[in-house]
N, C-alpha and C positions, 0 to 999 in steps of 0.2 A: 504494500500500500504506500501511496505517496501523494504529493500535491496534485491538483487537477492538471490534466492534460488539455487537449483542445476541446474537450467536452466538460462543462462545469459538473462538479460533483462526481467525477470519474477520473481515476488515475491512468497514467500510461498514454502513449502516443500512437502505437502501432495498431493496424487492423488485426482482426483475428487471423490465426495461421491458416484456417480452412474457411473458404468462402461458404456462405450459407446458401441453401437452395432457394429458388424462387418461391415466394409466399411464406418465408420463414417468419415466425411470430415470437415476439417478446411478450410472454403471457403474464408478466407481473412488473408493472412500473407504477410510479406515482407522479402526479403533476400538482405542484403547489404554486399558486399564483396570487400575490398580494393584491392584485386588482379585484379579486373576488372576496365575498364576505368570509370573515373568520373571527372568532372571539379571541384568537391568539394574538398577543401584543407583539411577539417576536416575528418579524417578517422574514420569510425564506429568501434565499438568493440563488439564482442559477438553477431553478427547478421548474421553469415554465414549459409550455408546449414547444416553443421555439428551441429551448435548450434541449429538450428530449429529441427533437428532430435531428440535432447534431449527432446524438448518439446513434440514431438509426442509420445515418450516413456512414458513421464509422463502423458499425457492426454489419451493415448490409441487410438488416431485417426490414420487412415491409408491412407487417401487421403488428398491432400492439393491443394489450389489454391494460387499461388504466384502472387502478384500484383506488377508490376514494381514500384520501388521506385524513388523518386525525386533525390536521390543520384546518380543514374545511368542515369538520364534523358531519352534520346531516344536510348541509346546503350543497346541492349538486350542480350549481351553476358553472363552476370551473370544469367539472368532469364533462358535463354536456357540451360545453364550448369546445373542449378538446375533441370529443367524439365527432362533432360537426366538422371540425377542421381536418380530421382524419379521412373524412369523405368515404366511408365504407370500409376502411382498413383498420378501424379501431372498434373495440368493445369496452364496456365499462362494468365495474363491480361497485355497487353502492353500499351505503351504510345507513340503516334506518332502525327505528324502534317500532314495536307492534301497533302504535297508534297511527301509523301511516294510512292514508286513505287509498281506496281502490283507484281513484282517479290519478293520484300521484304515481302509483305503481305502473299504471298504463302509460303515463307521460314519460317515465323513465325508460320503460320498455321500448317505446317509439323512438327514444333518443339513443338507443343502442346498449342500454344496461342489460346484463344477462345473469346477474347474481347479486347476492348480498354478502358482505364480509363481516365476520365476527372475530375481531382481534382481541381475544380474551386471555392471552398468555400472561399478561401483567395486569392483575385486577386493580392496581393503583392508577393505571393509565388507560383504562378502556372506555370507549364511547358506548359500547354495548355490553351485555352480560350473557352468561350461559343460559339464564332463564328465558332470554328473548329468542333463542335459536328455534325452538320447536314451534311456537306460535307464528313466527314469521315464515318458517319453512312451509307451513300449511298455506299461508297466503300466496307464496310465490310458486308453488308446485304447478299450478295450472298455467302459469306463464312459461313454463319450461326453464325457469331459472334454477340456479343451484345455490347452496350455502357454502361459502368459502370460509374455512375455519383456520384461524391462527391460534392453535392450542399447543401447549407443551405435551410431550409424550405422556407424562403422568396424568394430565388432564384427559387425554384421549382414553386412557385406560379407565379412569374413574367414571367417565360418562359414556362408556361403550354402549350401554343399553339405550341411551338417548340417541346416539348416532345411528344405531341399527333400525330405529323406528321412524326416523325422519322420512317424510314422503317425497322429498326431492333429492337430487344428486348432491354429493358432497365433494368439495375440492379441498384437499389438505395443503395448507401453505407450508413452504420451506421444509419439505421432506418430513413433515410431521414433528419437527423439533425433537427428534429422539436424542437422548443424552449421548454425546460423542463417544464416551467411554464404553458404552454398551452397543450403540448402533442398532443393527437388526436383531440383536439379542434382547432388546427391550420389549416388553409385552405389547407396547403400542404398535409395533410392526405387524404383529399377528392380527390385531384389531383392524388396522388399515388393510391388511392383506385379505381378510375375509370380505370386506366391503368392495375391494377391487375385484375379487373373484366373482362376486355377485353382480358386477357391472353397475354398482351404485356409487362408485367413488373414482376420483382422479387424484393425482399427486403432482405438485409443482416441484420440479427440480430447480430450486432457487435458494438463495441465501446460504451458500457454502460457508461464508464467513460467520454465519450465525450458528453453524452446526460443527464447529471445530474447536479442538484444544491445541492443535498443531499449527494451523494457520497457513498463510500464503507462502508460495504461490500455488501449491498443489492441493492443499486441504485434504490430505489422504484419509482422515477419519470421516469427513463429510462424503468423500468419494466412495467409501465402503458402503455407506447408507444408500447413496444414489445407485450404485451398481446392483445392490440387492433389490431395489425397486425395479430396475431395468430387467433383471433376471426373473422377477415375479410377474410383471404386467407391463411390457413396453408399450402396449396399445392404450394405456391409461395414464400416460405421463405427458406433461408439457414442461417447457423451460421458461424461466423468467430471469431478468437481470436484477430486479429489485432496485433499479435506479430511482431516485438519487441517493439511496442508501442512507436514509434519515437516521438510522440508529448509529451511524459512524460519524465521528467528529471530523471537522474540516482538517485537511492534511493527512487523513487516514482513510480516505475513500478507496475501495477496491478498484482494480482495473477491470472494466467490463469486458474487454476483449479476452482477458485471461479467464474470466468466469465463463464466457461462451466456449472458449477452447477446452475447458474441462469436460464439456459434453462429448468431445471426441473420444476420450478415454472411458467415460462412463457408459456410452452407448455401445461401444465395441464393434460397431459396423455402420457403414454409411446409410444403409437402408433404415436402420433403427434411428439414427440421428435425424434423418429426414422425417420419419414418422413423428418424432417428438417435436420437431420444429415446425412442421407443416400440417401433416394429416390430422394428428390428434387435436391441436387447437382449432383447426377448421371444423372438426366435428363438435367439439365442446362448446365453442363460442358462436358457431353458425356463420363462419366466413364462407362466402360463395366460392 
């Protein structure tokens, strides 16, 4: 990790070693723009739609899934603006509470939103709660949306019964946040695996720097988790950059080209890499 390169909030200068196939999707990024409403007094820098476009040029990706940031809470003006500007090559994941109206859900659906995120891994910093997951899952199932869950491995195990009865598909953020010291040996891997086998879940191969005790550039402990998921269900995986890496302080942002290159080793074959970058996200998010 190092200071920003030509893309704000991303280290490094080089393009990825391997060119991505046409239609490649970054299935997890955030856009924060102080032009849009937020209760947060601290204004982000270098995290706008235009900044993200610079990352797309560097990586070669053509599709993107924008996940609503905590900065904008439940106001989706920034997200919908970005989806309009993507002009069909973007999809969105919103953040809502159970009081949302049917009309608002339909408005977001028309704007390109395809799921709701529940980032509940840190109870002290969450916009939503675990108790909100099931009632909202019932609301979004008929829209064909999914519930995107950012939970720690222990939380996944503790709430396995809840996850199994949700009426919509589930997308697990950041490889399920399994403890790096245990990786696939942690009980959450089996819980996720059962849902994958039933065709009810997907996993994002994202956030290697969140799933490591060893660190850059190879993140071998995170890689062991990623390869285990590839071996289990390559048809249920997508890749994401997690740009602009809001958990990481300035001067310590990861190199997004390095993060993308990790997929070469994780996937083991170009056909699998293509599936993760192109075919799977096209199915999950409804890209034409």
